[in-house]
C-alpha positions in Angstrom: -24.6 0.2 -8.9 -22.2 1.5 -11.5 -18.7 2.7 -11.0 -15.6 1.4 -9.3 -15.9 -0.7 -6.1 -14.4 1.4 -3.3 -13.5 -1.7 -1.3 -11.4 -3.1 -4.1 -9.7 0.3 -4.7 -8.9 0.4 -1.0 -7.4 -3.1 -1.1 -5.4 -2.3 -4.2 -4.0 0.9 -2.6 -3.0 -1.1 0.6 -1.3 -3.7 -1.6 0.5 -1.0 -3.5 1.7 0.6 -0.3 2.9 -2.7 1.0 4.8 -3.5 -2.1 6.3 0.0 -2.3 7.5 -0.4 1.3 8.9 -3.9 0.6 11.0 -2.8 -2.4 12.1 0.6 -1.1 12.6 -0.1 2.7 13.4 -3.8 2.9 15.1 -4.4 -0.5 16.7 -0.9 -0.5 15.9 -0.3 -4.2 16.0 3.3 -5.6 12.6 5.0 -6.1 12.8 4.9 -9.9 13.6 1.2 -9.8 10.7 0.6 -7.4 8.3 2.5 -9.7 9.5 0.4 -12.7 8.9 -2.9 -10.8 5.5 -1.8 -9.6 4.4 -0.4 -12.9 5.7 -3.2 -15.2 5.6 -6.4 -13.0 3.2 -6.0 -10.1 0.5 -3.3 -10.2 0.4 -2.6 -13.9 -0.4 1.1 -13.6 1.4 4.1 -15.0 4.4 5.3 -12.9 2.9 8.8 -12.5 -0.4 7.3 -11.3 1.4 5.0 -8.8 3.2 8.1 -7.4 -0.1 9.8 -7.0 -1.6 6.9 -5.2 1.4 6.7 -2.9 1.0 10.4 -2.1 -2.7 10.0 -1.5 -2.1 7.1 0.8 0.8 8.6 2.7 -0.8 7.8 6.1 -0.7 4.1 5.3 3.0 4.3 4.3 3.6 6.2 7.6 1.9 3.4 9.6 4.3 0.9 7.9 7.4 3.0 8.5 6.5 3.4 12.2 5.9 -0.3 12.7 9.0 -1.4 10.7 7.7 -4.8 9.8 10.0 -7.3 8.3 9.1 -9.1 5.0 7.3 -12.0 6.8 5.3 -9.7 9.1 4.5 -7.4 6.2 2.3 -10.2 4.7 -0.1 -10.0 7.6 0.2 -6.3 8.5 -3.1 -4.6 9.1 -3.8 -0.9 8.5 -5.8 1.1 11.0 -8.4 3.7 9.8 -10.2 6.3 11.8 -13.9 6.5 11.2 -15.9 9.8 11.5 -16.6 9.1 15.2 -12.8 8.8 15.9 -12.9 5.1 16.5 -10.2 3.0 15.0 -11.0 0.2 12.5 -8.5 -2.3 11.1 -8.6 -4.2 7.8 -6.4 -7.1 7.0 -5.4 -8.1 3.5 -6.1 -11.8 2.9 -3.0 -13.6 1.7 -3.4 -16.6 -0.7 
């Protein structure tokens, strides 16, 4: 099978959203500063692409904002996804 692994892309996007939430909501950094941190020190993607990914994963960011986790709880926060039968599925990011 060629191409990008969709599970890895999903995990990357979840990590990106968590890190964005951490810097913007918990550390109260400005958006442009958050994008610099994510682009140059954490995610290593272009700022414009990071913004695109944040927009595409807005539902995940909304879940975080509604739960309002602190920094400790953010490490173990799980996102909830709806499958095509309307049933919820959760995925947890493993922390090292």
